[in-house]
Residue, then its C-alpha position, 0 to 999 in steps of 0.5 A: m068727686s073721687r080722689t086718686p089715692r096717693r102712692t106712698p114713696l118706696d122706702p130706699r132701704d127696701t130696694e137696697r136690701l135686695w141689692r145688697a143680698r144679691i151682691a153678697a150672694g155674688l149673683s147677677q140679676q139674670e142669675l138670681s131670676v133664674r134661680a128664683g124662677v122669676h122674670y129678670s125684669l122683676i129683679s131689675l124693677l125691684e132694685a130700681g125702686k119701680r116696684d114695691i116688693r110687698g106687691v109681688g106676693y110673699e111666695r115670690v119673695v120666699r123664692i127670691a130669698r131662698a135663691l139668695g140664701v137669706e130669710p124672707d124677712i130680710l127682703w119683706p119689710v112687713s110681716p105678712v101675718g094678718m095681711k089680707n092678700a098675703r099667702r105664706p107657702r105651706 
């Protein structure tokens, strides 16, 4: 009998980091999505805790962070070094 893996709950601090950085930058979700080159629903899902930022890929996190004027490490709670599927931009 196979078991369905349990999803670990998202850390509310992860979602709050993005929200606080966006508010500090004075951007709406729509404005941030345009600057970062991502769909606005991604920003909404991340802030609502319905999507884990670690699952969107480091390259997207870098684009979002640059659009906010912060370091990616502020938004990405785990260093991607050594993570199997993380690709850092060159």
